[in-house]
VOKE-124510 format. One record per residue (C-alpha): x, y, z. Coordinates in pm, whole numbers, padded with zeros to 5 digits, always signed. Example, Ala and Ser with C-alpha at 12.3 -4.5 7.8 and 13.67 -1.06 7.14 Angstrom:
# VOKE-124510
+01230-00450+00780+01367-00106+00714
END
This chain:
# VOKE-124510
+02256+15001-01521+02578+15195-01468+02726+15389-01178+02732+15761-01258+03057+15953-01232+03069+16134-00901+03206+16484-00866+03231+16624-00513+03174+16995-00469+03405+17222-00273+03292+17478-00019+03488+17806+00005+03670+17672+00313+03802+17373+00117+03564+17106+00247+03456+16859-00022+03104+16720-00013+02875+16505-00220+02516+16392-00177+02357+16085-00333+01986+16001-00289+01899+15642-00194+01549+15500-00170+01428+15410+00176+01366+15571+00511+01720+15630+00634+02002+15875+00575+02375+15829+00629+02640+16092+00694+03006+16004+00657+03291+16241+00737+03622+16104+00614+03965+16259+00663+04243+16154+00429+04470+16082+00721+04531+15735+00860+04783+15513+01033+05034+15580+00754+05048+15944+00870+05136+15872+01233+05472+16027+01325+05757+15786+01390+05737+15672+01750+05373+15783+01784+05182+15494+01630+04810+15545+01689+04809+15926+01699+04557+15948+01412+04334+15696+01591+04362+15895+01913+04270+16226+01748+03973+16064+01572+03840+15949+01910+03883+16300+02046+03692+16450+01751+03416+16194+01803+03410+16233+02179+03312+16587+02276+03293+16942+02147+03194+17290+02265+02819+17212+02249+02832+16832+02282+02930+16690+02619+03119+16359+02629+02885+16084+02515+02608+16326+02418+02641+16269+02044+02592+15894+02082+02296+15949+02314+02131+16179+02061+02181+15930+01780+02056+15635+01984+01750+15830+02097+01672+15904+01733+01686+15534+01646+02021+15558+01468+02375+15432+01509+02720+15582+01481+03066+15432+01436+03422+15551+01401+03656+15385+01153+04034+15401+01153+04228+15269+00855+04584+15286+00733+04477+15552+00480+04187+15738+00641+03989+15821+00953+03609+15833+00932+03295+15904+01133+02971+15752+01004+02617+15794+01133+02291+15640+01010+01956+15781+01126+01593+15798+01018+01585+16045+00728+01385+16307+00920+01679+16344+01161+01933+16428+00889+01953+16801+00956+02029+16748+01324+02308+16504+01236+02460+16753+00993+02463+17016+01266+02626+16773+01509+02892+16661+01258+02977+17021+01176+03002+17092+01547+03239+16799+01598+03452+16911+01304+03460+17274+01412+03494+17266+01789+03641+16937+01920+03741+16943+02284+04114+16877+02283+04174+16904+02655+04361+16697+02916+04045+16529+03048+03916+16424+02706+04269+16316+02607+04285+16080+02905+03951+15926+02807+04058+15884+02443+04382+15712+02549+04181+15461+02752+03942+15399+02462+04234+15345+02225+04396+15095+02460+04070+14898+02478+04035+14904+02098+04389+14770+02056+04337+14491+02307+04010+14363+02158+04154+14198+01841+04416+14018+02050+04143+13797+02192+04119+13630+01850+04316+13301+01866+04463+13383+01522+04562+13739+01613+04931+13651+01602+04901+13532+01243+04709+13844+01142+04978+14059+01302+05251+13866+01121+05077+13922+00786+05077+14297+00852+05429+14327+00989+05602+14091+00748+05382+14144+00443+05512+14500+00416+05887+14543+00420+05947+14913+00485+05617+15102+00461+05440+15241+00771+05151+15008+00683+05354+14752+00881+05233+14898+01208+04861+14892+01123+04612+15164+01206+04503+15097+01565+04837+15201+01711+05052+15126+02013+04918+15269+02342+05267+15261+02494+05391+15511+02237+05118+15754+02337+05141+15732+02718+05344+16051+02756+05169+16240+02474+05050+16583+02589+04755+16786+02468+04972+17044+02287+05112+16774+02057+04760+16647+01995+04638+16995+01902+04928+17042+01664+04860+16713+01488+04488+16789+01469+04561+17129+01314+04780+16977+01046+04578+16668+00958+04212+16712+01056+04118+17041+00894+03796+17071+00696+04012+17128+00388+04137+16769+00419+03793+16607+00455+03506+16477+00247+03145+16491+00367+02924+16221+00213+02546+16229+00252+02329+15944+00123+01971+15837+00173+01619+15978+00149+01632+16357+00138+01549+16666-00062+01865+16761-00252+01802+17136-00241+01748+17126+00135+02066+16925+00187+02265+17177-00016+02135+17458+00206+02211+17267+00524+02565+17185+00414+02641+17548+00336+02473+17671+00655+02638+17432+00900+02972+17355+00733+03033+17667+00528+03139+17881+00828+03402+17635+00952+03757+17758+00914+04054+17522+00874+04255+17494+01197+04508+17772+01245+04869+17663+01185+05022+17565+01515+05310+17772+01646+05585+17525+01720+05418+17214+01860+05104+17360+02009+04784+17544+01933+04603+17804+02142+04467+17653+02463+04112+17668+02334+04051+17437+02041+03754+17644+01938+03969+17954+01887+04089+17808+01558+03743+17750+01416+03426+17949+01374+03164+17858+01630+02843+17710+01497+02486+17799+01569+02304+17598+01830+02126+17282+01710+01823+17336+01486+01501+17373+01685+01300+17214+01409+01367+17026+01084+01311+17344+00885+01529+17579+01090+01829+17588+00857+01630+17612+00538+01453+17919+00670+01773+18103+00766+02009+18006+00486+01960+18140+00135+02276+17988-00016+02220+17697-00251+02448+17435-00402+02521+17672-00687+02751+17854-00447+02988+17554-00445+03220+17512-00738+03212+17171-00903+03533+16977-00842+03660+16677-01038+03623+16356-00840+03993+16281-00880+04091+16590-00683+04181+16540-00320+04280+16741-00019+04646+16825+00027+04832+16537+00185+05185+16432+00271+05389+16287-00012+05329+15932-00122+05538+15670+00056+05706+15391-00135+05716+15025-00038+06026+14818-00110+05994+14518-00339+06036+14175-00183+06369+14040-00317+06290+13670-00280+06037+13426-00141+06044+13371+00233+05892+13125+00479+05831+13215+00842+05695+12995+01117+05508+13082+01433+05316+12903+01703+04954+12955+01802+04895+12878+02167+04515+12911+02181+04402+12837+01824+04193+12523+01762+04344+12452+01418+04674+12522+01238+04667+12796+00976+04869+12919+00681+04889+13244+00490+05048+13340+00159+05120+13705+00089+05202+13872-00242+05276+14239-00296+05019+14439-00494+05061+14788-00648+04900+15100-00506+04520+15119-00527+04509+15371-00811+04742+15165-01032+04598+15089-01379+04630+14715-01305+04379+14728-01017+04081+14604-01226+04288+14302-01331+04367+14221-00969+03998+14254-00884+03888+14012-01155+04153+13754-01065+04052+13783-00701+03690+13721-00796+03780+13412-01000+03977+13259-00714+03806+13361-00398+03487+13562-00436+03173+13377-00340+03119+13015-00250+03207+12900-00603+03558+13050-00609+03829+12811-00720+04002+12800-00383+03695+12685-00191+03594+12442-00465+03930+12266-00456+04075+12292-00106+03756+12276+00102+03503+12082-00104+03720+11854-00319+04045+11783-00128+03919+11856+00225+04259+12002+00318+04118+12325+00457+03839+12384+00702+03799+12745+00594+03983+12985+00365+03979+13338+00237+04143+13542-00035+04172+13910+00048+04281+14194-00177+04400+14472+00054+04412+14785-00161+04584+15084-00007+04691+15426-00118+05064+15348-00147+05088+14968-00170+04871+14662-00123+04872+14292-00044+04703+13982-00183+04652+13747+00111+04544+13384+00079+04470+13241+00424+04343+12900+00530+04256+12709+00845+04375+12351+00817+04125+12068+00832+04138+11843+01139+04448+11626+01130+04640+11856+00895+04940+12077+00965+05011+12417+00819+05278+12322+00562+05071+12096+00329+04783+12343+00341+05015+12626+00239+05159+12417-00044+04815+12326-00178+04697+12684-00139+04991+12815-00340+04942+12556-00613+04579+12652-00649+04653+13025-00665+04923+12971-00929+04701+12734-01129+04504+13035-01248+04794+13107-01484+04788+12763-01648+04436+12622-01647+04211+12805-01894+03937+13023-01750+03601+12909-01886+03340+13154-02009+03112+13037-01728+03377+13113-01464+03456+13450-01613+03093+13555-01644+03018+13445-01289+03315+13638-01152+03213+13953-01339+02855+13915-01219+02973+13897-00858+03188+14206-00906+02902+14392-01071+02678+14309-00778+02938+14459-00544+02978+14769-00760+02630+14862-00875+02453+15061-00608+02091+15041-00722+01985+14831-00425+02241+14954-00175+02151+15096+00164+02245+15453+00248+02496+15316+00498+02679+15100+00245+02686+15363-00028+02826+15632+00202+03101+15396+00312+03188+15303-00046+03203+15660-00174+03406+15789+00120+03654+15503+00110+03708+15531-00266+03789+15900-00226+04025+15842+00066+04214+15547-00082+04190+15613-00455+04150+15990-00460+03834+15939-00664+03484+15869-00532+03388+15736-00875+03675+15485-00898+03454+15172-00865+03259+15268-01179+03582+15311-01374+03709+14977-01246+03393+14807-01368+03426+14959-01714+03780+14818-01729+03729+14463-01604+03413+14411-01809+03639+14421-02117+03893+14168-01986+03914+13811-02109+04027+13497-01933+04345+13500-02139+04417+13854-02022+04393+13743-01661+04620+13443-01715+04889+13645-01889+04878+13901-01611+04891+13631-01341+05202+13467-01489+05395+13791-01460+05257+13943-01141+05210+13636-00920+05377+13324-01061+05707+13504-01113+05681+13715-00799+05827+13633-00456+05578+13514-00197+05579+13531+00181+05460+13205+00340+05347+13205+00701+05304+12868+00874+05115+12879+01203+05101+12547+01385+04963+12463+01726+05232+12462+01992+05604+12519+01951+05734+12605+01605+06078+12630+01451+06064+13005+01409+05858+13306+01498+05730+13557+01244+05602+13821+01478
END
């Protein structure tokens, strides 16, 4: 089984959309804007997050909280997602409710209420979202990985933002940012699940086709009414067949667009290369165990070497049988828990090996053993069994035959936002299926063994230095 190449279609207003049937009883709708924390203006960290909450919060025909009430009453769920590279709204409902969700998402895209009262609510919600991760006893280490792992890129500041930088933000500045970054011509609509494809095509054209991109703001503000920059939508469908009976436009009206095409976006930002290895220390006041993290720089997500990074990551840390767990947890009992994370982003990425020390251990020996095990991939031959198991795990993550509508919508939208190509996972699979163990080792010697590494040592109590 292979993953078919995916080609979004473009509506006349610039909105990209794609629909993918999935067996089952549910449908998922994902609206993703290729705008994330990286796009926040200097001194306004969190502005993208704030605007996303405003778009999700209320519109001309949806009072604050009404969207979530509608979805909950229909037996569905809805989330917002903010990332360094994108902002997304995703809703999952019983399939028979799909048309109503499409109307509501088009309404939120077209007529968000960008007013002082909704702005105040969004600021409070953002502050709560920023505070929640800080309750994690290892939050300081996670923050240090972000801030010190990147040297110069805006990825340093994360995606959630800094509420203090937004305290004095007025609604005119919010409208201006929304006009420049959250237009329908910068978004992808993904629809997955159980549906009739012809009906979905009609609904998309009917509800989304009349939306106009936001009018360019004059100076730093937009007209006082957010809806004046977008065409108003019809009221919600009275019955599941309402749109199909009033719209005669089919998917043939949308021109096919290559999957690699993406909405206009600000220029790519470059990350500086780490000149030499560095060790930073910090203390964890509330954590039960010491921890260590190793951070290597990784190229941008659409780099040709990405499949190689994916396969090496699978060999070392994917699944219970990854080398790191086998050695440091099961065999040497140095670590209580560990993870290897490949953070792929649009402009630059990180490979992060992180471990909680076993009882009685400190951070330094765990970090040393962790680094030795990561580097060992370059020297100890990769067996056919290891290689085949790693590829099987990757295939299971990539092939979507048994995926839920929710998971598939998230995968397609994220690939488009980060890679500029909704079909990127299929191309990755075609590449790493051809790689050998020797290929991985040769690559590892150059890209990791010879590369500088950031080591973060987080012990309990006072430490010699502070990374964050």
